[in-house]
ROVOMI-524485 format. One line per 8 residues: their letters; for each residue x, y, z of N, C-alpha, C. Coordinates in steps of 0.1 Angstrom, whole numbers, plus 5000, padded with zeros to 4 digits. Each point is the difference from the previous one (the first is absolute). Example, Ala and Ser with C-alpha at 12.3 -4.5 7.8 and 13.67 -1.06 7.14 Angstrom:
as = 5132 4943 5078 4991 5012 5000 5009 5012 5000 | 4996 5011 4993 5009 5011 5000 4992 5011 5008
//
This chain:
mlglalnf = 3232 6311 2916 4988 5007 5007 4993 4991 5010 | 5000 4987 4996 4994 4991 5010 5008 4999 5013 | 5013 5002 4998 5009 5000 5012 4997 5012 5009 | 4997 5011 4994 4996 5012 5007 4987 4998 5008 | 4990 4993 4993 4988 4998 5007 5002 4990 5011 | 5008 4990 4998 5002 4990 5011 5008 5007 5011 | 5009 5008 4997 5008 5008 5010 4991 5009 5008 | 4991 5006 4994 4990 5009 5006 4991 4992 5010
asthqaen = 4996 4988 4995 4991 4992 5008 5008 4995 5012 | 5012 4996 4998 5008 4995 5011 5002 5011 5011 | 5003 5012 4995 5002 5012 5009 4987 5003 5007 | 4989 5000 4993 4987 5002 5007 4997 4990 5010 | 5003 4987 4997 4998 4989 5009 5009 5002 5013 | 5012 5004 4998 5009 5002 5011 4996 5011 5009 | 4993 5010 4994 4996 5012 5008 4988 4996 5009 | 4992 4990 4996 4988 4997 5007 4999 4984 5001
prgfsevg = 5008 4993 5007 5000 4986 5001 4987 4994 5005 | 4994 5008 5009 4987 4995 5006 4989 5000 4989 | 5001 5009 4990 4990 5001 4990 5001 4990 4989 | 5010 4991 5002 5002 4989 4990 4990 4990 5002 | 4990 5000 4991 4989 4991 5001 4994 4998 4986 | 4989 4994 4998 4994 4998 4987 4997 5014 4994 | 4996 5009 5008 4998 5014 4995 5013 5006 4995 | 5010 4998 5008 5013 5006 4996 5005 4993 4987
enkqllit = 4998 4987 4999 5005 4994 4987 4992 5005 4988 | 4987 5002 5002 4991 5005 4990 5005 5014 4996 | 5003 5008 5009 5005 5014 4997 5013 4999 4992 | 5009 4991 5004 5013 4999 4993 4997 4996 4986 | 4991 4990 4998 4997 4996 4986 4994 5011 4992 | 4991 5008 5006 4994 5011 4993 5011 5010 4996 | 5009 5003 5010 5010 5010 4997 5009 4995 4989 | 5003 4987 5000 5009 4994 4989 4993 5001 4987
ivvkriyl = 4987 4997 4999 4992 5000 4988 4999 5014 4995 | 4997 5010 5009 4999 5014 4996 5013 5005 4994 | 5011 4997 5007 5013 5004 4996 5004 4995 4986 | 4996 4987 4998 5003 4993 4987 4992 5007 4989 | 4987 5003 5003 4992 5007 4990 5005 5014 4996 | 5004 5007 5011 5005 5014 4997 5013 4999 4992 | 5008 4990 5003 5013 4998 4993 4997 4997 4985 | 4991 4991 4998 4996 4996 4986 4994 5011 4993
fii = 4992 5008 5007 4993 5012 4994 5011 5010 4995 | 5010 5002 5009 5010 5010 4996 5008 4995 4988 | 5003 4988 4999 5007 4994 4989 4991 5002 4987
//
């Protein structure tokens, strides 16, 4: 599942390379954390 989150983050980054900044990194971290929590909640 972490691989999926990282893959999504990489894809999102590739779609908007100019948006890659501290804000972009924070968004990727939030997405990863949220995905992890949802995954753990489902289990």
